[in-house]
C-alpha positions, 0 to 999 in steps of 0.5 A, spaced: 924 362 651 926 355 650 920 350 651 919 342 652 914 338 648 912 332 652 911 325 649 904 326 652 903 333 649 904 331 642 898 332 637 894 327 633 897 328 625 892 323 622 892 316 621 891 311 615 893 304 612 897 302 618 901 309 619 899 313 625 902 320 626 903 325 631 906 332 631 911 334 636 913 340 633 907 342 628 906 347 623 907 354 627 909 351 633 916 354 632 915 362 631 918 362 624 916 355 622 923 353 620 922 346 622 917 341 624 917 334 627 913 328 627 913 321 631 910 316 626 908 309 628 908 304 622 904 297 623 907 291 619 906 291 611 905 299 612 908 304 607 910 311 608 912 316 602 917 321 604 917 326 599 920 333 599 918 340 596 923 343 592 925 348 597 925 343 603 929 338 606 927 332 611 930 326 615 927 320 618 931 316 624 928 310 626 926 310 634 924 302 634 923 296 630 926 296 623 924 299 616 926 299 609 928 305 605 927 304 597 927 297 599 934 297 603 934 295 610 934 302 615 935 300 622 936 303 628 943 305 626 941 309 620 938 316 618 935 318 611 935 325 608 932 327 602 931 334 599 929 338 593 923 334 591 927 327 592 924 322 597 924 315 600 918 310 600 919 307 607 916 300 608 915 297 615 916 289 615 915 289 623 912 294 628 916 301 627 917 308 630 920 313 627 921 321 627 921 325 621 923 332 621 922 337 616 925 344 614 920 347 609 925 353 607 932 349 607 933 352 600 934 359 604 940 356 608 943 352 602 940 354 595 944 348 592 938 344 596 933 345 590 938 341 586 935 335 590 939 330 594 937 323 597 942 320 602 942 314 607 947 315 613 949 309 617 951 312 623 953 306 627 959 306 623 961 313 624 967 315 629 965 316 636 968 322 639 970 323 647 969 330 651 976 332 653 973 335 659 968 329 662 965 322 660 960 325 654 960 321 647 958 324 641 956 321 634 955 325 628 948 324 624 948 330 619 954 335 617 957 337 611 961 331 610 955 326 611 949 330 608 953 335 603 949 341 606 950 346 612 942 347 612 942 342 618 947 339 622 946 334 627 949 329 632 947 324 638 950 325 645 951 320 650 951 323 657 953 317 662 951 317 669 954 323 673 956 327 666 955 334 665 956 339 660 958 347 660 954 352 659 953 356 653 949 359 647 949 358 640 948 364 635 946 364 628 941 357 629 936 354 633 936 347 635 932 342 639 934 335 643 930 329 642 931 324 648 932 317 645 933 314 652 934 315 659 933 321 663 936 327 665 936 335 667 936 341 662 939 347 666 936 353 662 935 361 663 928 359 666 931 354 671 932 346 671 927 342 667 927 334 667 927 330 661 925 323 659 925 319 653 920 321 648 921 329 650 923 334 645 927 341 648 927 347 643 932 352 644 931 359 641 938 363 639 942 365 644 939 362 650 944 359 655 943 352 657 947 346 659 945 338 661 947 334 667 945 326 668 944 325 675 941 318 674 944 311 674 943 310 666 945 313 660 941 319 657 942 319 650 939 325 645 939 327 638 940 334 637 939 338 630 941 345 628 937 349 623 941 352 620 947 348 621 952 353 620 952 357 627 957 359 633 957 357 640 959 361 645 961 359 652 959 363 658 965 366 662 970 361 665 967 355 662 971 350 658 970 350 651 967 343 649 973 339 645 972 332 642 977 327 641 976 322 636 977 314 638 977 311 632 972 306 633 964 306 632 959 305 637 959 297 636 967 297 638 969 296 630 974 301 626 970 307 624 968 308 617 972 315 617 977 319 621 976 325 624 981 330 627 980 333 634 976 339 634 971 344 638 964 344 638 962 348 632 968 348 628 973 343 624 971 339 618 966 334 619 
């Protein structure tokens, strides 16, 4: 059954040399241990050595502040992925908060992971997609086109005030939503759950769910599937969620690449 981890419910994961870690999804929290999630706070001048095991994939996304990954600026518009023994040395020139997720057995989903990979994606230049049925927007964060693997797939979803999605479930993967900003409602098989910034909702396979924003500000969450390849099944009568490309990025500039119209879970992205 789906569950929520509130920001207040995170567990200490250790601290040293200006780096404070909290478990959102600690080892064993997910039934088969397929993913862990930490929120890590870095004081100015502190360093985080993000390394991966040979079969593992990990990624880091900045929540606030700014960091350098191997000396290169990595602000709020960046996400860093490493796998198969590769990694990043992350330093914080100012106070920063990041989320780090790990998939310990990623090589089971994609054996090529074991060869090693390290990717930095500027999602701030990615094309914004608009839902064909409502006012929601989407930006891809992790996909075969961006990370070169289907071990994980991820996107940022923006729900403006009044936006709702269609009820559906996924087959072949489990996934979580981490709320970046705003608040909204998750409608699950067990009822409605209110979500706020910093909350994480974890969905097991085949659990029907959808979201609604009944507030007066945007709700923004990132959503990651493990593994990335999966099938979306809509409830009878629901509109399949199709996405139209706008050709521009979140800052209103020409996007760095072009995507064709596609239904969620389909298309070459």
